[in-house]
C-alpha positions as CSV (number, residue, x, y, z in Angstrom):
1,X,51.6,60.7,42.2
2,X,50.9,62.6,45.5
3,X,47.2,62.3,44.8
4,X,47.6,58.6,44.0
5,X,49.5,58.0,47.3
6,X,46.9,59.9,49.2
7,X,44.4,57.2,48.5
8,X,46.8,54.3,48.3
9,X,45.4,52.8,51.6
10,X,42.2,51.9,49.6
11,X,43.9,49.3,47.5
12,X,44.9,46.9,50.3
13,X,41.3,47.1,51.5
14,X,40.0,46.3,48.0
15,X,42.3,43.3,47.8
16,X,41.0,42.1,51.1
17,X,37.4,42.5,50.1
18,X,38.0,41.0,46.7
19,X,39.5,37.9,48.3
20,X,36.7,37.5,50.8
21,X,34.1,37.7,48.1
22,X,36.0,35.6,45.6
23,X,36.9,32.8,48.0
24,X,33.5,32.7,49.7
25,X,32.4,30.7,46.7
26,X,32.9,27.0,47.3
27,X,33.7,27.3,51.0
28,X,30.8,25.0,51.9
29,X,31.3,22.4,49.3
30,X,33.8,20.1,51.0
31,X,33.1,17.9,54.0
32,X,34.6,19.0,57.3
33,X,37.3,16.3,57.2
34,X,40.9,15.3,57.7
35,X,42.1,17.2,60.8
36,X,39.4,19.9,60.6
37,X,37.0,18.0,63.0
38,X,40.0,17.4,65.3
39,X,40.6,21.2,65.6
40,X,36.9,22.0,66.0
41,X,36.3,19.3,68.5
42,X,39.1,20.4,70.9
43,X,38.4,24.1,70.3
44,X,35.0,23.6,72.0
45,X,36.8,22.9,75.3
46,X,37.9,25.2,78.0
47,X,41.3,26.8,77.5
48,X,43.2,24.6,80.0
49,X,41.8,21.5,78.4
50,X,42.8,22.7,74.9
51,X,46.3,23.3,76.1
52,X,46.5,19.9,77.8
53,X,45.1,17.8,75.0
54,X,47.1,19.6,72.2
55,X,50.4,19.7,74.0
56,X,51.7,16.6,72.1
57,X,50.4,17.9,68.8
58,X,52.3,18.8,65.6
59,X,51.9,22.5,66.3
60,X,51.2,24.9,69.1
61,X,47.5,25.6,69.9
62,X,47.1,29.2,68.9
63,X,44.6,28.4,66.1
64,X,42.4,26.3,68.4
65,X,42.5,28.9,71.1
66,X,41.3,31.5,68.6
67,X,38.7,29.1,67.2
68,X,37.4,28.5,70.7
69,X,36.2,32.1,71.0
70,X,35.0,32.2,67.3
71,X,32.7,29.2,67.6
72,X,31.2,30.5,70.9
73,X,29.7,33.2,68.7
74,X,29.3,31.6,65.3
75,X,28.8,27.9,65.9
76,X,30.5,24.9,64.3
77,X,28.9,24.6,60.9
78,X,31.3,23.9,58.0
79,X,31.0,27.5,56.8
80,X,31.3,29.1,60.2
81,X,34.5,27.4,61.3
82,X,36.2,28.1,57.9
83,X,35.5,31.8,57.8
84,X,38.6,32.7,59.9
85,X,40.8,31.0,57.3
86,X,39.0,32.9,54.6
87,X,39.8,36.1,56.5
88,X,43.4,35.2,57.2
89,X,44.1,34.5,53.5
90,X,42.4,37.7,52.5
91,X,44.6,39.7,54.9
92,X,47.6,38.0,53.4
93,X,46.6,39.2,49.9
94,X,46.3,42.8,51.2
95,X,49.8,42.6,52.8
96,X,51.4,41.1,49.7
97,X,50.2,44.1,47.8
98,X,51.6,46.4,50.6
99,X,55.0,44.7,50.5
100,X,55.2,45.0,46.7
101,X,54.0,48.6,46.7
102,X,56.0,50.0,49.6
103,X,59.3,48.2,49.0
104,X,59.3,47.7,45.2
105,X,56.8,49.3,42.9
106,X,53.0,49.7,42.8
107,X,53.0,47.5,39.7
108,X,54.8,44.7,41.7
109,X,52.3,45.1,44.5
110,X,49.3,44.8,42.2
111,X,50.7,41.8,40.4
112,X,51.5,40.0,43.6
113,X,48.0,40.7,45.0
114,X,46.3,39.5,41.9
115,X,48.4,36.3,41.5
116,X,47.8,35.4,45.1
117,X,44.1,36.1,44.7
118,X,43.9,33.5,42.0
119,X,46.2,31.0,43.6
120,X,44.4,27.6,44.0
121,X,46.8,26.8,46.9
122,X,45.6,29.8,48.8
123,X,42.0,29.0,48.0
124,X,42.4,25.5,49.3
125,X,43.6,26.6,52.7
126,X,41.1,29.5,52.9
127,X,38.5,26.7,52.8
128,X,40.1,24.6,55.6
129,X,39.5,25.0,59.3
130,X,43.2,24.5,60.2
131,X,46.1,26.7,61.3
132,X,47.8,27.0,57.8
133,X,46.0,30.2,56.6
134,X,46.8,31.9,59.9
135,X,50.5,30.7,59.7
136,X,50.7,32.2,56.2
137,X,49.2,35.5,57.2
138,X,51.5,35.9,60.3
139,X,54.5,35.1,58.1
140,X,53.5,37.9,55.7
141,X,53.0,40.3,58.6
142,X,56.4,39.4,60.0
143,X,58.2,40.1,56.7
144,X,56.3,43.3,56.2
145,X,57.4,44.7,59.5
146,X,61.0,43.3,59.0
147,X,61.2,45.2,55.7
148,X,60.1,48.3,57.4
149,X,63.1,47.9,59.7
150,X,65.4,47.1,56.7
151,X,64.4,50.3,55.0
152,X,64.7,52.5,58.2
153,X,60.9,53.1,58.3
154,X,60.5,51.6,61.7
155,X,59.2,53.2,64.9
156,X,58.6,51.9,68.3
157,X,55.1,50.9,67.4
158,X,56.4,49.1,64.3
159,X,58.9,47.1,66.4
160,X,56.1,46.2,68.9
161,X,53.9,44.9,66.0
162,X,57.0,43.0,64.7
163,X,57.5,41.4,68.1
164,X,53.8,40.4,68.5
165,X,53.7,39.0,64.9
166,X,56.7,36.8,65.6
167,X,55.5,35.6,68.9
168,X,52.1,34.7,67.4
169,X,53.9,33.1,64.5
170,X,55.8,30.8,67.0
171,X,52.5,30.0,68.8
172,X,50.9,29.2,65.4
173,X,53.4,26.7,64.1
174,X,56.8,25.3,65.0
175,X,58.2,26.2,61.6
176,X,57.8,29.9,62.5
177,X,61.3,29.6,63.9
178,X,62.6,29.3,60.3
179,X,61.0,32.7,59.5
180,X,62.7,34.3,62.5
181,X,66.0,32.6,61.6
182,X,65.9,34.3,58.2
183,X,65.3,37.7,59.9
184,X,68.3,37.1,62.2
185,X,70.5,36.2,59.2
186,X,69.6,39.4,57.2
187,X,69.7,41.6,60.3
188,X,73.3,40.6,60.9
189,X,74.1,40.8,57.2
190,X,72.7,44.3,56.7
191,X,73.4,46.0,60.1
192,X,76.4,44.3,61.6
193,X,78.1,47.7,61.9
194,X,75.0,49.7,62.8
195,X,74.8,49.1,66.5
196,X,71.6,51.1,67.3
197,X,69.6,49.7,64.4
198,X,70.8,46.1,65.0
199,X,70.0,46.4,68.7
200,X,66.4,47.5,67.9
201,X,65.7,44.4,65.8
202,X,67.6,42.0,68.1
203,X,65.6,43.2,71.1
204,X,62.4,42.8,69.2
205,X,63.2,39.2,68.2
206,X,64.4,38.4,71.7
207,X,61.1,39.7,73.1
208,X,59.2,37.4,70.8
209,X,61.1,34.4,72.2
210,X,60.5,35.6,75.7
211,X,56.8,35.8,75.0
212,X,57.0,32.3,73.6
213,X,59.1,31.1,76.6
214,X,56.3,29.2,78.4
215,X,56.0,26.9,75.4
216,X,59.8,26.3,74.7
217,X,59.9,23.1,77.0
218,X,57.1,21.7,74.9
219,X,59.0,22.4,71.7
220,X,62.1,20.6,73.0
221,X,60.0,17.7,74.1
222,X,58.2,17.4,70.8
223,X,61.4,17.8,68.8
224,X,62.9,14.8,70.7
225,X,59.8,12.7,70.1
226,X,59.8,13.6,66.3
227,X,63.5,12.9,66.0
228,X,63.0,9.5,67.7
229,X,59.8,8.4,66.0
230,X,60.0,10.3,62.7
231,X,57.0,11.9,61.0
232,X,54.1,10.6,58.9
233,X,55.8,11.8,55.8
234,X,58.4,10.1,53.6
235,X,61.7,11.3,52.3
236,X,61.4,13.6,49.2
237,X,62.0,12.2,45.7
238,X,64.2,14.9,44.4
239,X,63.0,17.4,41.8
240,X,59.6,15.6,41.3
241,X,58.6,16.4,44.8
242,X,59.6,20.0,44.5
243,X,57.8,20.3,41.2
244,X,54.6,18.9,42.7
245,X,54.6,21.5,45.5
246,X,55.5,24.4,43.1
247,X,52.6,23.3,40.9
248,X,50.4,23.8,43.9
249,X,51.8,27.3,44.3
250,X,51.4,28.2,40.6
251,X,48.2,26.3,39.8
252,X,49.9,24.0,37.2
253,X,53.2,22.4,36.2
254,X,53.0,24.3,32.9
255,X,53.0,27.6,34.8
256,X,55.9,26.4,36.9
257,X,58.0,25.9,33.8
258,X,57.1,29.5,32.6
259,X,58.1,30.9,36.0
260,X,61.4,29.0,36.0
261,X,62.2,30.5,32.6
262,X,61.2,34.0,33.8
263,X,63.4,33.7,36.9
264,X,66.3,32.3,34.9
265,X,66.1,35.1,32.4
266,X,65.9,37.7,35.2
267,X,68.9,36.2,36.8
268,X,70.9,36.3,33.6
269,X,69.9,39.8,32.8
270,X,71.0,41.0,36.2
271,X,74.1,38.8,36.8
272,X,76.5,41.6,36.3
273,X,74.7,43.8,38.8
274,X,74.7,41.2,41.6
275,X,76.9,43.4,43.9
276,X,74.2,46.1,43.8
277,X,71.2,43.9,44.3
278,X,68.5,45.7,46.3
279,X,68.3,44.6,50.0
280,X,64.6,44.2,49.6
281,X,65.1,41.7,46.8
282,X,67.5,39.7,48.9
283,X,65.0,39.4,51.7
284,X,62.3,38.2,49.3
285,X,64.7,35.6,47.8
286,X,65.6,34.5,51.3
287,X,61.9,34.3,52.3
288,X,61.2,31.8,49.5
289,X,64.4,30.1,48.6
290,X,65.8,29.6,52.1
291,X,62.5,28.5,53.5
292,X,61.6,26.2,50.6
293,X,65.0,24.6,50.0
294,X,65.7,24.5,53.7
295,X,62.5,22.4,54.3
296,X,63.4,20.2,51.4
297,X,66.9,19.5,52.5
298,X,66.0,18.9,56.1
299,X,63.4,16.4,55.0
300,X,66.1,14.0,54.1
301,X,66.8,13.9,57.8
302,X,63.4,14.4,59.3
303,X,60.6,14.3,56.5
304,X,58.6,17.5,56.6
305,X,58.4,18.7,53.0
306,X,54.6,18.7,52.3
307,X,52.5,21.4,50.7
308,X,50.5,22.2,53.8
309,X,53.7,22.7,55.8
310,X,55.0,25.2,53.3
311,X,52.4,28.0,53.8
312,X,55.2,30.2,55.1
313,X,57.0,30.1,51.8
314,X,54.2,30.9,49.3
315,X,54.2,34.6,50.0
316,X,57.8,34.9,49.1
317,X,57.2,32.8,46.0
318,X,54.4,35.1,44.8
319,X,56.4,38.2,45.4
320,X,59.5,36.8,43.7
321,X,57.4,36.0,40.6
322,X,55.7,39.4,40.7
323,X,59.0,41.3,41.1
324,X,60.7,39.3,38.3
325,X,57.8,39.8,35.9
326,X,57.7,43.6,36.3
327,X,61.5,44.1,36.1
328,X,62.4,41.8,33.2
329,X,61.2,44.3,30.6
330,X,61.4,48.0,31.6
331,X,60.3,49.7,28.4
332,X,57.1,51.7,29.3
333,X,55.1,50.5,26.3
334,X,55.6,46.8,27.0
335,X,56.4,46.6,30.7
336,X,53.0,45.1,31.5
337,X,53.3,42.3,28.9
338,X,55.0,39.6,31.1
339,X,53.0,40.4,34.3
340,X,49.8,40.4,32.3
341,X,50.6,37.0,30.9
342,X,51.3,35.7,34.4
343,X,48.0,37.1,35.6
344,X,46.1,35.5,32.7
345,X,47.8,32.1,33.3
346,X,46.8,32.2,37.0
347,X,43.2,33.3,36.3
348,X,42.8,30.7,33.5
349,X,43.9,27.9,35.8
350,X,42.2,29.1,39.0
351,X,39.3,27.1,40.6
352,X,36.7,28.2,43.1
353,X,35.5,24.7,43.9
354,X,38.6,22.8,44.9
355,X,37.9,19.2,46.0
356,X,39.7,18.3,49.2
357,X,39.5,14.6,48.4
358,X,37.9,13.9,51.8
359,X,34.3,13.1,51.3
360,X,33.4,12.2,54.8
361,X,29.8,13.5,54.7
362,X,29.0,11.4,51.6
363,X,30.7,8.4,53.0
364,X,28.8,8.7,56.3
365,X,25.5,9.0,54.3
366,X,26.3,5.8,52.5
367,X,27.1,4.0,55.7
368,X,23.8,5.2,57.2
369,X,22.0,4.0,54.1
370,X,23.6,0.5,54.3
371,X,23.4,-0.1,58.1
372,X,20.7,-1.3,60.4
373,X,20.6,-1.6,64.2
374,X,22.3,-5.0,64.0
375,X,25.2,-3.8,61.7
376,X,28.6,-3.5,63.1
377,X,30.3,-0.3,61.8
378,X,34.1,-0.3,61.9
379,X,36.3,2.7,61.2
380,X,40.1,2.7,60.6
381,X,42.0,4.6,62.0
382,X,40.2,5.3,65.3
383,X,41.3,8.9,65.6
384,X,39.1,9.8,62.6
385,X,36.1,9.3,64.9
386,X,35.7,13.1,65.0
387,X,34.8,13.3,61.4
388,X,32.3,10.5,61.7
389,X,30.8,11.9,64.8
390,X,30.4,15.4,63.2
391,X,28.1,14.0,60.6
392,X,26.6,10.9,62.3
393,X,25.8,12.3,65.7
394,X,26.4,16.0,66.1
395,X,25.2,16.0,69.7
396,X,27.9,13.5,70.6
397,X,30.4,15.8,68.9
398,X,29.2,18.8,70.8
399,X,29.1,17.0,74.1
400,X,32.9,16.6,74.1
401,X,34.9,14.6,76.6
402,X,37.1,17.2,78.2
403,X,38.9,14.6,80.4
404,X,39.9,11.9,78.0
405,X,39.6,13.5,74.6
406,X,38.5,11.1,71.9
407,X,38.7,7.9,73.9
408,X,35.4,8.4,75.7
409,X,33.8,9.3,72.3
410,X,35.0,6.0,71.0
411,X,33.5,4.1,73.9
412,X,30.3,6.0,73.6
413,X,29.9,5.0,69.9
414,X,30.1,1.4,70.9
415,X,26.6,1.8,72.3
416,X,25.6,2.3,68.7
417,X,27.5,-0.7,67.4
418,X,30.3,1.5,66.0
419,X,33.9,0.7,66.7
420,X,37.0,2.7,65.9
421,X,40.0,0.5,65.4
422,X,43.8,0.5,64.8
423,X,43.9,-3.3,64.5
424,X,41.3,-6.0,63.6
425,X,40.9,-7.4,67.1
426,X,39.5,-4.1,68.3
427,X,36.4,-4.6,66.1
428,X,35.3,-7.4,68.5
429,X,33.8,-9.6,65.8
430,X,32.1,-12.7,67.1
431,X,29.4,-15.1,65.9
432,X,26.6,-12.6,66.8
433,X,27.8,-10.2,64.2
434,X,26.2,-10.9,60.8
435,X,26.9,-7.7,58.9
436,X,29.9,-5.3,58.9
437,X,30.4,-2.0,57.3
438,X,34.1,-1.3,57.2
439,X,35.2,2.3,56.6
440,X,38.9,3.0,56.0
441,X,40.7,6.3,55.5
442,X,44.3,7.4,55.0
443,X,45.3,4.1,53.3
444,X,46.7,2.1,56.1
445,X,47.0,-1.7,56.0
446,X,43.9,-2.0,53.8
447,X,44.6,-5.3,52.2
448,X,45.5,-6.9,55.5
449,X,42.3,-5.7,57.3
450,X,40.0,-6.6,54.4
451,X,41.5,-10.1,54.2
452,X,40.9,-10.5,58.0
453,X,37.3,-9.5,57.5
454,X,37.0,-12.0,54.6
455,X,38.0,-14.9,56.8
456,X,34.5,-14.8,58.3
457,X,32.5,-12.7,55.9
458,X,31.7,-12.3,52.2
459,X,32.5,-8.9,50.6
460,X,29.2,-7.8,49.1
461,X,30.0,-4.3,47.8
462,X,32.8,-1.7,47.9
463,X,32.3,2.0,47.6
464,X,35.1,4.5,46.8
465,X,34.9,8.1,48.0
466,X,38.0,9.6,46.4
467,X,40.7,10.2,47.3
468,X,41.1,8.6,50.7
469,X,37.9,6.9,51.9
470,X,36.7,3.4,51.0
471,X,33.6,1.7,52.4
472,X,33.3,-2.1,52.4
473,X,30.0,-4.0,53.0
474,X,30.5,-7.5,54.4
475,X,27.9,-10.1,55.2
476,X,28.4,-13.4,57.0
């Protein structure tokens, strides 16, 4: 055992390298699309401009600030801008192993690391140039250092790392406050009568908020706006919504059913021991259950329950499954049966080439094939101009407009007979326009807009680029 522990540091590194290699496959397949071009476009700007433009955004700008320095060295190709997410997810895999190994059993750590390595959900976000992989990694780091405190394995340097992790977590995504709230709850629960220990963690958490202080006014402002205007999401539909997200975490709805049976069996087997449940287990349960159900319940007030906003819960989910699988049967001969089945299920359903359903590159190629110099190209909604610019005119994308953001890009594209619109009148259709290519993404009022075009034009062809892009070819 001593010899094994002596080289235990190698295993997290192996998990990291394994994830980098495994998830490098397919990283270039999907178009840079959705909000990815948005992040890349603004990350090119100087730091004050990034902060100014992203102030009203859905999350703080830590990721774009990091990406700013990354692309200065590696450029803005699809692969280059996604490599940070690949690294963040790979670090998460290593720390999930460390949490399992240090605070439960080496077996639990290995199972957690392997399950996460073959999670399609993690692969999806490792291939996306957005903040979510970073958010998941920082959550994992935060819980790792918190568990060091819970188990009295903390030092001054540990608390400093805990402080920094939490401050960065808040700067990565507003939902980081939920993670810190869980820490506060368990800190009070476990150490209410241990003044010195409680003081250490409270000071650390307070320091995190002090470091986040400059951005607190922005948080308050954005919360007020969200409360007044709502979000782009809809209210959850009960269990079906939860099952859909859990199926993303576990690769399939079938595996979710197996996991629920496993958790139910584990609960029943340990119901008489509830008074002596390990503190570490309670933290992991809180990590997943409180975060997941909390987001779900709050979404009936302000809709926010969406798979991409739940990256901070998936680490707790994976660890809970791993811990349950290795503890449900403790006989030495068969203790690997359940965890091995879980691993086989995850591997069998894993996918290296996950389609993001946003085929911007292919749609732009079709538009370029159909258009000529006299063709009016129209895109709805106008803020998707970045994705079009990235593939249609990379120079225009690189020569960003630091003063006005995307508005000047929209005006510039009008020189090339291309109009971004939020309503039909913005397409500026008159008698001189004889052919229109209409490109619509994200649903929107498709039927209404198409009917408005059909008042003056005949629909010649329609092209679908699943899941969210449609191209309509009109002629007068």
